[in-house]
GUMIZA-731813 format. One record per residue (C-alpha): z, x, y; residue number from 1. Coordinates in nm, 3 decimals, decimal comma. Layout:
BEGIN
        z        x        y  kepa
        Z        X        Y   NUM
...
***
This chain:
BEGIN
        z        x        y  kepa
   -2,122   -1,095   -6,819     1
   -2,085   -1,294   -6,462     2
   -2,327   -1,243   -6,217     3
   -2,128   -1,348   -5,913     4
   -2,007   -1,085   -5,772     5
   -2,363   -0,865   -5,606     6
   -2,589   -0,963   -5,901     7
   -2,895   -1,182   -5,789     8
   -2,991   -1,269   -5,415     9
   -3,141   -1,575   -5,275    10
   -3,365   -1,321   -5,063    11
   -3,729   -1,281   -5,231    12
   -3,759   -0,892   -5,401    13
   -3,772   -0,649   -5,250    14
   -4,076   -0,415   -5,250    15
   -4,123   -0,182   -5,491    16
   -3,942    0,160   -5,405    17
   -4,011    0,526   -5,564    18
   -3,671    0,641   -5,641    19
   -3,348    0,535   -5,778    20
   -3,192    0,661   -5,433    21
   -3,376    0,413   -5,179    22
   -3,370    0,126   -5,518    23
   -2,973    0,138   -5,437    24
   -3,015   -0,048   -5,089    25
   -3,212   -0,323   -5,245    26
   -2,993   -0,654   -5,263    27
   -3,194   -0,772   -5,619    28
   -3,298   -0,493   -5,939    29
   -3,492   -0,665   -6,151    30
   -3,417   -0,384   -6,397    31
   -3,052   -0,430   -6,348    32
   -3,065   -0,795   -6,412    33
   -3,336   -0,726   -6,771    34
   -3,038   -0,461   -6,849    35
   -2,775   -0,752   -6,842    36
   -3,027   -0,957   -7,035    37
   -2,997   -0,664   -7,321    38
   -2,634   -0,644   -7,311    39
   -2,574   -1,026   -7,335    40
   -2,831   -1,028   -7,631    41
   -2,590   -0,774   -7,839    42
   -2,309   -0,923   -7,770    43
   -2,459   -1,272   -7,883    44
   -2,638   -1,099   -8,198    45
   -2,393   -0,852   -8,306    46
   -2,057   -1,155   -8,329    47
   -2,321   -1,403   -8,419    48
   -2,449   -1,141   -8,754    49
   -2,319   -0,811   -8,730    50
   -1,980   -0,665   -8,820    51
   -1,926   -0,404   -8,571    52
   -1,927   -0,412   -8,195    53
   -2,155   -0,338   -7,908    54
   -2,072   -0,226   -7,636    55
   -2,245   -0,514   -7,439    56
   -1,903   -0,612   -7,285    57
   -1,876   -0,250   -7,145    58
   -2,236   -0,264   -6,995    59
   -2,107   -0,619   -6,830    60
   -1,778   -0,459   -6,631    61
   -2,010   -0,187   -6,539    62
   -2,283   -0,371   -6,383    63
   -2,008   -0,633   -6,198    64
   -1,812   -0,339   -6,036    65
   -2,159   -0,119   -5,957    66
   -2,273   -0,461   -5,777    67
   -1,960   -0,591   -5,620    68
   -1,948   -0,257   -5,487    69
   -2,320   -0,218   -5,341    70
   -2,210   -0,512   -5,164    71
   -1,907   -0,361   -4,956    72
   -2,041   -0,079   -4,915    73
   -2,326   -0,233   -4,727    74
   -2,099   -0,412   -4,517    75
   -1,896   -0,168   -4,421    76
   -2,197    0,060   -4,347    77
   -2,362   -0,251   -4,160    78
   -1,972   -0,300   -3,944    79
   -1,963   -0,624   -4,087    80
   -1,628   -0,739   -4,164    81
   -1,494   -0,734   -4,522    82
   -1,384   -1,080   -4,565    83
   -1,189   -1,029   -4,836    84
   -1,030   -1,380   -4,817    85
   -1,440   -1,577   -4,794    86
   -1,510   -1,333   -5,067    87
   -1,251   -1,423   -5,303    88
   -1,271   -1,814   -5,251    89
   -1,682   -1,803   -5,257    90
   -1,621   -1,633   -5,582    91
   -1,460   -1,800   -5,803    92
   -1,575   -2,104   -5,658    93
   -1,928   -2,017   -5,832    94
   -1,709   -1,851   -6,139    95
   -1,514   -2,154   -6,214    96
   -1,785   -2,434   -6,260    97
   -1,959   -2,310   -6,562    98
   -1,578   -2,215   -6,676    99
   -1,488   -2,537   -6,667   100
   -1,799   -2,693   -6,845   101
   -1,733   -2,495   -7,106   102
   -1,336   -2,507   -7,173   103
   -1,404   -2,890   -7,161   104
   -1,646   -2,881   -7,378   105
   -1,485   -2,708   -7,628   106
   -1,173   -2,917   -7,603   107
   -1,416   -3,224   -7,663   108
   -1,576   -2,979   -8,044   109
   -1,224   -2,928   -8,117   110
   -1,081   -3,264   -8,115   111
   -1,408   -3,378   -8,296   112
   -1,458   -3,094   -8,559   113
   -1,157   -2,818   -8,567   114
   -0,799   -2,916   -8,739   115
   -0,500   -3,042   -8,606   116
   -0,314   -2,683   -8,626   117
   -0,531   -2,525   -8,391   118
   -0,472   -2,730   -8,141   119
   -0,161   -2,620   -7,967   120
   -0,283   -2,232   -7,988   121
   -0,653   -2,369   -7,820   122
   -0,452   -2,559   -7,543   123
   -0,223   -2,267   -7,448   124
   -0,583   -2,060   -7,449   125
   -0,715   -2,289   -7,250   126
   -0,426   -2,271   -6,927   127
   -0,530   -1,889   -7,022   128
   -0,869   -1,910   -6,966   129
   -0,845   -2,096   -6,689   130
   -0,628   -1,895   -6,484   131
   -0,772   -1,550   -6,591   132
   -0,516   -1,392   -6,779   133
   -0,646   -1,459   -7,162   134
   -0,661   -1,086   -7,207   135
   -0,267   -1,079   -7,148   136
   -0,190   -1,273   -7,397   137
   -0,413   -1,192   -7,667   138
   -0,244   -0,845   -7,604   139
    0,078   -0,970   -7,650   140
   -0,016   -1,163   -7,962   141
   -0,185   -0,883   -8,109   142
   -0,484   -1,050   -8,216   143
   -0,771   -0,838   -8,368   144
   -1,067   -0,923   -8,204   145
   -1,285   -0,682   -8,425   146
   -1,189   -0,862   -8,730   147
   -1,529   -0,982   -8,899   148
   -1,399   -1,374   -8,985   149
   -1,481   -1,509   -8,702   150
   -1,334   -1,859   -8,831   151
   -1,012   -1,726   -8,809   152
   -1,034   -1,681   -8,464   153
   -1,002   -1,909   -8,148   154
   -1,297   -2,013   -7,981   155
   -1,196   -1,930   -7,663   156
   -1,089   -1,600   -7,740   157
   -1,397   -1,409   -7,605   158
   -1,237   -1,536   -7,219   159
   -1,040   -1,171   -7,282   160
   -1,324   -0,989   -7,084   161
   -1,369   -1,213   -6,797   162
   -0,960   -1,282   -6,734   163
   -1,025   -0,900   -6,722   164
   -1,287   -0,919   -6,475   165
   -1,124   -1,225   -6,291   166
   -0,842   -0,950   -6,216   167
   -1,037   -0,672   -6,063   168
   -1,232   -0,889   -5,890   169
   -0,918   -0,940   -5,693   170
   -0,825   -0,545   -5,705   171
   -1,166   -0,432   -5,630   172
   -1,183   -0,549   -5,286   173
   -0,792   -0,475   -5,189   174
   -0,863   -0,096   -5,286   175
   -1,225   -0,162   -5,044   176
   -1,004   -0,294   -4,782   177
   -0,774   -0,055   -4,815   178
   -1,015    0,209   -4,802   179
   -1,173    0,066   -4,500   180
   -0,833    0,116   -4,337   181
   -0,777    0,463   -4,388   182
   -1,106    0,539   -4,296   183
   -1,116    0,410   -3,979   184
   -0,723    0,579   -3,857   185
   -0,826    0,934   -4,093   186
   -1,186    0,970   -3,931   187
   -1,311    0,945   -4,273   188
   -1,622    0,850   -4,357   189
   -1,599    0,545   -4,579   190
   -1,842    0,646   -4,882   191
   -1,640    0,980   -4,946   192
   -1,299    0,806   -4,944   193
   -1,375    0,519   -5,152   194
   -1,493    0,781   -5,436   195
   -1,223    0,964   -5,373   196
   -0,978    0,687   -5,468   197
   -1,189    0,547   -5,748   198
   -1,224    0,880   -5,888   199
   -0,872    0,882   -5,920   200
   -0,927    0,616   -6,085   201
   -1,137    0,671   -6,329   202
   -0,941    0,989   -6,432   203
   -0,623    0,804   -6,420   204
   -0,704    0,526   -6,646   205
   -0,882    0,698   -6,899   206
   -0,666    0,944   -7,004   207
   -0,464    0,602   -7,061   208
   -0,742    0,449   -7,206   209
   -0,772    0,746   -7,476   210
   -0,377    0,782   -7,556   211
   -0,313    0,355   -7,572   212
   -0,597    0,394   -7,816   213
   -0,481    0,670   -8,019   214
   -0,151    0,486   -8,055   215
   -0,163    0,113   -7,990   216
   -0,582    0,069   -7,977   217
   -0,520   -0,371   -8,029   218
   -0,308   -0,368   -7,728   219
   -0,501   -0,113   -7,567   220
   -0,843   -0,311   -7,651   221
   -0,682   -0,656   -7,431   222
   -0,516   -0,410   -7,202   223
   -0,639   -0,432   -6,808   224
   -0,527   -0,053   -6,729   225
   -0,668    0,088   -7,018   226
   -1,050   -0,077   -6,848   227
   -1,032    0,016   -6,524   228
   -1,225    0,325   -6,553   229
   -1,517    0,124   -6,726   230
   -1,493   -0,074   -6,356   231
   -1,411    0,261   -6,147   232
   -1,756    0,434   -6,348   233
   -1,938    0,134   -6,203   234
   -1,799    0,187   -5,872   235
   -1,848    0,519   -5,867   236
   -2,249    0,454   -5,954   237
   -2,304    0,262   -5,700   238
   -2,134    0,496   -5,448   239
   -2,388    0,829   -5,570   240
   -2,696    0,651   -5,634   241
   -2,876    0,744   -5,299   242
   -2,845    1,104   -5,342   243
   -2,971    1,106   -5,675   244
   -3,317    1,207   -5,614   245
   -3,442    1,263   -5,956   246
   -3,825    1,363   -6,042   247
   -4,030    1,079   -6,159   248
   -4,048    1,215   -6,513   249
   -3,688    1,244   -6,534   250
   -3,623    0,936   -6,456   251
   -3,886    0,786   -6,688   252
   -3,716    0,986   -6,931   253
   -3,366    0,869   -6,855   254
   -3,440    0,463   -6,862   255
   -3,564    0,553   -7,217   256
   -3,259    0,715   -7,305   257
   -3,032    0,487   -7,183   258
   -3,171    0,156   -7,401   259
   -3,196    0,358   -7,730   260
   -2,885    0,541   -7,673   261
   -2,754    0,170   -7,544   262
   -2,884   -0,007   -7,859   263
   -2,767    0,273   -8,088   264
   -2,405    0,205   -8,006   265
   -2,281    0,020   -8,347   266
   -2,511    0,138   -8,536   267
   -2,515    0,537   -8,535   268
   -2,114    0,501   -8,496   269
   -1,864    0,316   -8,592   270
   -1,695    0,247   -8,280   271
   -1,539   -0,105   -8,373   272
   -1,185    0,111   -8,374   273
   -1,227    0,326   -8,089   274
   -1,295    0,130   -7,787   275
   -1,216    0,116   -7,510   276
   -1,131    0,534   -7,529   277
   -1,370    0,756   -7,478   278
   -1,637    0,673   -7,714   279
   -1,663    0,339   -7,505   280
   -1,851    0,690   -7,229   281
   -2,187    0,618   -7,476   282
   -2,261    0,242   -7,407   283
   -2,105    0,317   -7,044   284
   -2,332    0,646   -6,963   285
   -2,602    0,480   -7,149   286
   -2,640    0,192   -6,898   287
   -2,593    0,467   -6,607   288
   -2,909    0,672   -6,729   289
   -3,081    0,257   -6,695   290
   -2,923    0,223   -6,361   291
   -3,011    0,577   -6,224   292
   -3,365    0,627   -6,365   293
   -3,432    0,265   -6,144   294
   -3,765    0,109   -6,072   295
   -3,987    0,436   -6,171   296
   -4,344    0,254   -6,031   297
   -4,464    0,377   -6,398   298
   -4,598    0,100   -6,666   299
   -4,478    0,362   -6,919   300
   -4,108    0,321   -6,809   301
   -3,841    0,115   -6,966   302
   -3,763   -0,087   -6,633   303
   -4,121   -0,236   -6,689   304
   -3,986   -0,421   -6,973   305
   -3,655   -0,447   -6,863   306
   -3,786   -0,639   -6,546   307
   -4,042   -0,826   -6,735   308
   -3,973   -1,218   -6,583   309
   -3,837   -1,327   -6,940   310
   -3,573   -1,082   -6,965   311
   -3,469   -1,129   -6,588   312
   -3,456   -1,492   -6,635   313
   -3,224   -1,379   -6,955   314
   -3,016   -1,221   -6,690   315
   -2,977   -1,557   -6,463   316
   -2,828   -1,724   -6,749   317
   -2,648   -1,422   -6,902   318
   -2,288   -1,548   -6,764   319
   -2,310   -1,917   -6,931   320
   -2,477   -1,749   -7,256   321
   -2,210   -1,579   -7,312   322
   -1,910   -1,797   -7,219   323
   -2,109   -2,063   -7,457   324
   -2,171   -1,880   -7,792   325
   -1,848   -1,806   -7,924   326
   -1,713   -2,130   -7,892   327
   -2,052   -2,265   -8,080   328
   -1,985   -2,009   -8,315   329
   -1,676   -2,003   -8,432   330
   -1,654   -2,401   -8,427   331
   -1,886   -2,429   -8,642   332
   -1,724   -2,129   -8,920   333
   -1,444   -2,362   -8,866   334
   -1,624   -2,715   -8,938   335
   -1,792   -2,582   -9,223   336
   -1,525   -2,341   -9,361   337
   -1,708   -2,032   -9,376   338
   -1,644   -1,671   -9,267   339
   -1,957   -1,559   -9,180   340
   -2,309   -1,715   -9,067   341
   -2,640   -1,644   -9,226   342
   -2,961   -1,622   -9,053   343
   -3,083   -1,975   -9,056   344
   -2,742   -2,081   -8,888   345
   -2,709   -1,790   -8,684   346
   -3,043   -1,887   -8,522   347
   -3,002   -2,214   -8,475   348
   -2,575   -2,118   -8,318   349
   -2,807   -1,869   -8,057   350
   -3,087   -2,131   -7,988   351
   -2,787   -2,393   -7,881   352
   -2,647   -2,178   -7,723   353
   -2,973   -2,091   -7,504   354
   -2,965   -2,445   -7,395   355
   -2,687   -2,456   -7,323   356
   -2,644   -2,152   -7,131   357
   -2,963   -2,246   -6,938   358
   -2,882   -2,655   -6,820   359
   -2,560   -2,505   -6,705   360
   -2,689   -2,228   -6,523   361
   -2,963   -2,490   -6,375   362
   -2,748   -2,769   -6,288   363
   -2,407   -2,663   -6,251   364
   -2,394   -2,330   -6,077   365
   -2,741   -2,297   -5,921   366
   -2,629   -2,586   -5,735   367
   -2,242   -2,500   -5,699   368
   -2,396   -2,177   -5,575   369
   -2,673   -2,347   -5,278   370
   -2,432   -2,652   -5,181   371
   -2,261   -2,551   -4,905   372
   -2,341   -2,546   -4,520   373
   -2,201   -2,274   -4,325   374
   -1,992   -2,454   -4,080   375
   -1,872   -2,682   -4,414   376
   -1,838   -2,348   -4,635   377
   -1,455   -2,261   -4,645   378
   -1,356   -2,614   -4,673   379
   -1,569   -2,718   -4,940   380
   -1,530   -2,403   -5,153   381
   -1,184   -2,460   -5,135   382
   -1,219   -2,744   -5,224   383
   -1,425   -2,710   -5,490   384
   -1,214   -2,445   -5,684   385
   -0,894   -2,706   -5,656   386
   -1,096   -2,951   -5,806   387
   -1,263   -2,721   -6,056   388
   -0,852   -2,649   -6,172   389
   -0,766   -3,008   -6,204   390
   -1,083   -3,128   -6,429   391
   -0,946   -2,873   -6,686   392
   -0,606   -2,926   -6,603   393
   -0,505   -3,313   -6,638   394
   -0,644   -3,329   -6,988   395
   -0,521   -2,964   -7,156   396
   -0,165   -3,113   -6,963   397
   -0,180   -3,469   -7,143   398
   -0,341   -3,365   -7,501   399
   -0,005   -3,103   -7,459   400
    0,253   -3,397   -7,375   401
    0,119   -3,622   -7,622   402
    0,114   -3,320   -7,929   403
    0,480   -3,295   -7,768   404
    0,605   -3,631   -7,797   405
    0,470   -3,646   -8,178   406
    0,659   -3,334   -8,238   407
    0,975   -3,423   -8,116   408
    0,933   -3,790   -8,311   409
    0,915   -3,564   -8,622   410
    1,157   -3,349   -8,579   411
    1,446   -3,665   -8,495   412
    1,337   -3,835   -8,844   413
    1,357   -3,462   -9,061   414
    1,737   -3,427   -9,175   415
    1,617   -3,763   -9,296   416
    1,243   -3,760   -9,419   417
    1,186   -3,391   -9,488   418
    1,443   -3,232   -9,679   419
    1,161   -2,910   -9,788   420
    1,356   -2,708  -10,024   421
    1,720   -2,877  -10,041   422
    1,497   -3,130  -10,281   423
    1,510   -2,854  -10,487   424
    1,861   -2,845  -10,611   425
    2,017   -2,988  -10,857   426
    2,195   -3,320  -10,750   427
    1,962   -3,387  -10,456   428
    1,911   -3,765  -10,408   429
    1,576   -3,832  -10,204   430
    1,637   -4,098   -9,936   431
    1,315   -4,049   -9,760   432
    1,040   -4,268   -9,626   433
    0,770   -4,294   -9,809   434
    0,513   -4,296   -9,524   435
    0,709   -4,001   -9,347   436
    0,519   -3,746   -9,255   437
    0,551   -3,387   -9,353   438
    0,669   -3,130   -9,102   439
    0,623   -2,965   -8,885   440
    0,384   -3,156   -8,691   441
    0,039   -2,999   -8,758   442
   -0,023   -2,963   -8,390   443
    0,294   -2,714   -8,318   444
    0,238   -2,476   -8,603   445
    0,144   -2,184   -8,356   446
    0,562   -2,218   -8,273   447
    0,737   -1,926   -8,473   448
    1,123   -1,882   -8,470   449
    1,176   -1,619   -8,264   450
    1,482   -1,498   -8,065   451
    1,378   -1,492   -7,679   452
    1,659   -1,344   -7,520   453
    1,653   -0,967   -7,449   454
    1,899   -0,767   -7,603   455
    2,255   -0,748   -7,295   456
    2,183   -0,378   -7,141   457
    2,489   -0,271   -7,386   458
    2,322   -0,348   -7,687   459
    1,964   -0,202   -7,540   460
    1,807    0,081   -7,755   461
    1,764    0,373   -7,520   462
    1,551    0,641   -7,751   463
    1,245    0,515   -7,661   464
    1,007    0,301   -7,477   465
    0,908    0,138   -7,842   466
    1,223   -0,038   -7,919   467
    1,345   -0,112   -7,574   468
    1,144   -0,386   -7,506   469
    1,163   -0,497   -7,859   470
    1,499   -0,576   -7,902   471
    1,626   -0,944   -7,890   472
    1,914   -1,131   -7,977   473
    2,141   -1,429   -8,079   474
    2,446   -1,351   -7,920   475
    2,779   -1,531   -8,068   476
    3,056   -1,654   -7,768   477
    3,341   -1,382   -7,829   478
    3,368   -1,116   -8,127   479
    3,065   -1,184   -8,362   480
    3,268   -1,083   -8,738   481
    2,952   -0,943   -8,838   482
    2,612   -0,801   -8,699   483
    2,267   -0,866   -8,883   484
    2,020   -0,625   -8,734   485
    1,633   -0,738   -8,841   486
    1,396   -0,483   -8,820   487
    1,002   -0,479   -8,930   488
    0,740   -0,754   -8,851   489
    0,635   -1,104   -8,840   490
    0,720   -1,100   -9,254   491
    1,055   -1,051   -9,132   492
    1,113   -1,250   -8,860   493
    1,009   -1,547   -9,020   494
    1,313   -1,576   -9,197   495
    1,548   -1,649   -8,894   496
    1,458   -1,960   -8,974   497
    1,752   -1,955   -9,185   498
    1,955   -1,668   -9,074   499
    1,991   -1,827   -8,762   500
    2,189   -2,125   -8,866   501
    2,330   -1,871   -9,147   502
    2,461   -1,675   -8,840   503
    2,654   -1,970   -8,624   504
    2,807   -2,128   -8,955   505
    2,936   -1,791   -8,987   506
    3,005   -1,640   -8,625   507
    2,713   -1,287   -8,705   508
    2,524   -1,148   -8,434   509
    2,236   -1,142   -8,482   510
    1,943   -0,912   -8,343   511
    1,617   -0,820   -8,418   512
    1,359   -0,574   -8,385   513
    0,988   -0,682   -8,437   514
    0,642   -0,466   -8,377   515
    0,347   -0,746   -8,510   516
    0,206   -0,550   -8,773   517
    0,431   -0,286   -8,867   518
    0,595   -0,280   -9,193   519
    0,946   -0,128   -9,143   520
    0,971    0,198   -9,352   521
    0,991    0,584   -9,298   522
    0,664    0,775   -9,370   523
    0,429    0,474   -9,469   524
    0,122    0,570   -9,561   525
   -0,190    0,427   -9,278   526
    0,083    0,298   -9,051   527
   -0,076    0,373   -8,686   528
    0,150    0,625   -8,437   529
    0,275    0,337   -8,243   530
    0,428    0,217   -8,573   531
    0,559    0,520   -8,697   532
    0,729    0,586   -8,346   533
    0,895    0,237   -8,377   534
    1,071    0,266   -8,718   535
    1,195    0,625   -8,647   536
    1,336    0,457   -8,301   537
    1,460    0,158   -8,494   538
    1,625    0,399   -8,800   539
    1,830    0,565   -8,477   540
    1,876    0,261   -8,291   541
    2,043    0,108   -8,630   542
    2,249    0,441   -8,685   543
    2,398    0,447   -8,332   544
    2,532    0,103   -8,308   545
    2,606    0,080   -8,682   546
    2,515   -0,307   -8,730   547
    2,699   -0,437   -9,085   548
    2,383   -0,488   -9,271   549
    2,013   -0,423   -9,173   550
    1,777   -0,689   -9,314   551
    1,367   -0,611   -9,368   552
    1,165   -0,689   -9,675   553
    1,099   -0,475   -9,912   554
    0,730   -0,533  -10,101   555
    0,398   -0,608  -10,016   556
    0,197   -0,857  -10,176   557
   -0,163   -0,913  -10,204   558
   -0,383   -1,188  -10,112   559
   -0,660   -1,154  -10,403   560
   -0,490   -1,020  -10,714   561
   -0,127   -1,104  -10,811   562
   -0,056   -0,720  -10,724   563
    0,298   -0,618  -10,502   564
    0,457   -0,281  -10,403   565
    0,755   -0,145  -10,282   566
    0,746   -0,028   -9,962   567
    0,869    0,318  -10,087   568
    0,856    0,385   -9,664   569
    1,211    0,235   -9,703   570
    1,336    0,507   -9,969   571
    1,413    0,738   -9,674   572
    1,617    0,450   -9,421   573
    1,803    0,384   -9,705   574
    1,948    0,704   -9,693   575
    1,949    0,742   -9,357   576
    2,134    0,405   -9,353   577
    2,379    0,549   -9,599   578
    2,497    0,822   -9,464   579
    2,550    0,603   -9,143   580
    2,771    0,400   -9,375   581
    2,469    0,090   -9,273   582
    2,424   -0,196   -9,614   583
    2,056   -0,246   -9,632   584
    1,884   -0,560   -9,751   585
    1,594   -0,629   -9,819   586
    1,395   -0,963   -9,955   587
    1,084   -1,029  -10,119   588
    0,763   -1,107   -9,991   589
    0,610   -1,437  -10,030   590
    0,332   -1,439  -10,202   591
   -0,031   -1,468  -10,011   592
   -0,352   -1,691   -9,959   593
   -0,701   -1,572   -9,868   594
   -0,729   -1,931   -9,704   595
   -0,494   -2,136   -9,411   596
   -0,311   -2,300   -9,624   597
   -0,201   -2,609   -9,335   598
   -0,562   -2,624   -9,274   599
   -0,681   -2,682   -9,624   600
   -0,379   -2,963   -9,675   601
   -0,553   -3,123   -9,307   602
   -0,911   -3,093   -9,507   603
   -0,812   -3,203   -9,864   604
   -0,484   -3,331   -9,901   605
   -0,156   -3,161  -10,015   606
   -0,230   -3,286  -10,374   607
   -0,550   -3,111  -10,362   608
   -0,588   -2,779  -10,609   609
   -0,788   -2,602  -10,364   610
   -0,456   -2,584  -10,165   611
   -0,208   -2,485  -10,437   612
   -0,249   -2,119  -10,646   613
   -0,050   -2,020  -11,018   614
    0,235   -1,823  -10,905   615
    0,065   -1,547  -11,157   616
   -0,199   -1,531  -10,979   617
    0,016   -1,462  -10,673   618
    0,260   -1,248  -10,733   619
    0,372   -0,983  -11,055   620
    0,659   -1,191  -11,321   621
    0,901   -0,868  -11,195   622
    0,928   -0,798  -10,792   623
    0,923   -0,413  -10,785   624
    1,221   -0,218  -10,645   625
    1,283    0,098  -10,461   626
    1,335    0,369  -10,669   627
    1,708    0,399  -10,608   628
    1,721    0,776  -10,724   629
    1,451    0,856  -10,373   630
    1,689    0,614  -10,222   631
    2,023    0,739  -10,314   632
    2,188    0,417  -10,320   633
    2,133    0,058  -10,450   634
    1,874   -0,156  -10,205   635
    1,915   -0,519  -10,315   636
    1,638   -0,735  -10,317   637
    1,655   -1,124  -10,271   638
    1,397   -1,291  -10,463   639
    1,324   -1,621  -10,257   640
    1,054   -1,719  -10,511   641
    1,198   -1,998  -10,700   642
    1,237   -2,166  -10,376   643
    0,865   -2,083  -10,246   644
    0,674   -2,170  -10,560   645
    0,843   -2,361  -10,814   646
    0,774   -2,464  -11,155   647
    0,544   -2,158  -11,146   648
    0,295   -2,344  -10,854   649
    0,299   -2,206  -10,505   650
    0,242   -2,559  -10,375   651
    0,181   -2,654  -10,018   652
    0,404   -2,920   -9,895   653
    0,717   -2,935  -10,062   654
    1,011   -3,185   -9,992   655
    0,776   -3,304   -9,682   656
    0,771   -2,986   -9,530   657
    0,477   -2,739   -9,495   658
    0,556   -2,451   -9,669   659
    0,309   -2,262   -9,506   660
    0,240   -2,192   -9,129   661
   -0,116   -2,004   -9,228   662
   -0,270   -1,767   -9,515   663
    0,073   -1,586   -9,546   664
    0,366   -1,709   -9,364   665
    0,626   -1,953   -9,400   666
    0,699   -2,206   -9,141   667
    1,078   -2,245   -8,943   668
    1,099   -2,587   -9,099   669
    1,089   -2,461   -9,495   670
    1,287   -2,115   -9,421   671
    1,527   -2,342   -9,193   672
    1,579   -2,546   -9,528   673
    1,619   -2,270   -9,776   674
    1,921   -2,218   -9,571   675
    2,188   -2,319   -9,853   676
    2,059   -2,098  -10,140   677
    1,954   -1,837   -9,872   678
    2,304   -1,806   -9,745   679
    2,452   -1,760  -10,107   680
    2,203   -1,532  -10,163   681
    2,243   -1,305   -9,873   682
    2,628   -1,220   -9,910   683
    2,590   -1,167  -10,290   684
    2,351   -0,900  -10,206   685
    2,540   -0,793   -9,905   686
    2,857   -0,788  -10,101   687
    2,717   -0,601  -10,413   688
    2,589   -0,321  -10,177   689
    2,949   -0,246  -10,029   690
    3,057   -0,302  -10,423   691
    2,859   -0,023  -10,508   692
***
């Protein structure tokens, strides 16, 4: 996406050379710039119009490493110092100004057009985008980047790839420096030693990428470690290119085959669930073929088209185009309340992105690149980086502080003005102020009631890495009267809003084993390998530690219909836990919506029928239960639906508290107000298991 790591030189293009090996020495290769243009067009059009992964981002990663390697190899073989600190300073000084402009523009558009319930998340991602760790934030949030409903995405989500590049832009020069040092001390050629080192990186990272993609693809997509091999392939290509002396006819064929293969990714093969494993070799080897073809000098070569002025100019603005297109697309969809964009709207989005990309490149990137005088370069460069960081950090910090103050004010008045589910209890007397706003504050809606403290060593699972890092605990002073172990995904975790205050009241210990998107149960149909491993390890841990009760979600509701399924994967769990003398309590899934309920309230008001739904359109009258014969025991199912959808109507706000956080999760504040009834029903369920 960027061209700051060794892309277009300020020197005039070199004369046309006759082979790929010779063309490797040119500082500027117009066909590579054209290749970058094709890649960015693939990314933009796929994001705007198509429901498939393009592979264009992977091509960018390869090209950035290819060009960076040419730069460092040229320095080493000419005897020039690597100048790592100067390289990093100049590089990030050139990258950051465009990032700053896009981040500020996105923040302004967010305030103007995006519901306040999304502000907190966007501000959080602004920091991670600015500081190049966005990919890790998304990985641990388990965001599904390939999901086609862009309207639910963050306008800054695309910074994941730029973050990986930023990390590699720091790591790669360190590896080059290490290789240069070893080369001098061992007397081994720099190019040969570099090939060995990056060949090792390629093999190890590709093997890891294949494994993680097969076991946890959503995390692997954003994992830097699973992407290093793509950069390593670009480095190996740069090292090998001078030795590749293919006949002209072969290079012409390689160029066209590479372009055709690159354009076919996503159409000929649905790869969205296969990246970044071995499937990513398709677009990368296709791009490598185009680079190997080089400048054929033939009017029939693909390079003749790739070197055309329009594509080269588009390649010049590809970095800014990538930066702009995604926030424009997402904010448009959010503002219009749509899930996809049509031909006319998509054309307008691409057109606006092109205009902003040109303006950003012409008036921001280019002046920054050319402004420093040789004697002032270091000081100006460092100052430019600090100014770029401060220009974004200041408004973000101010907005976050203001939102935090407002949220705290609402919390302080919550007991009186926001009774939530308490308002449904017999004998309730409403003493709230008429003008009191509902809680939680929509800008803090991303807050989630979780346990931050890791389990202490004596309670930490040892059977599997899948559970050892997931174990969290709320410890009580002294000896707890009971231990509650919560296992499952976010739908189980959301009930901590009531479980934690209940545990504090009764002197219970609470532990959680949570894996996002992974329903608890053994032999769950369609579960990923990582989920199956987690569930097996969680069950083994429960048997080993013998908590007083295991708590999880027992059913799964549907978004579009009133259908609901019992989690049959729990039947085998119940058998195992029963033999170990451990009760299992389940809770019924809450109704799910096809839209973000909190945003609907912001847009239409809490009284709008658009934001509510009859209960019979969401859940069946009777909850499905596990087969007691297969389970070998009675598994109680707590049903809290009457407090979520009182009077057979699922409303967005009850007792001046938002019921829903998003499409299908309850707010921690509303769950907390369910405490009296939750406490009563939980202990009734526990007593029934002990009685049986």
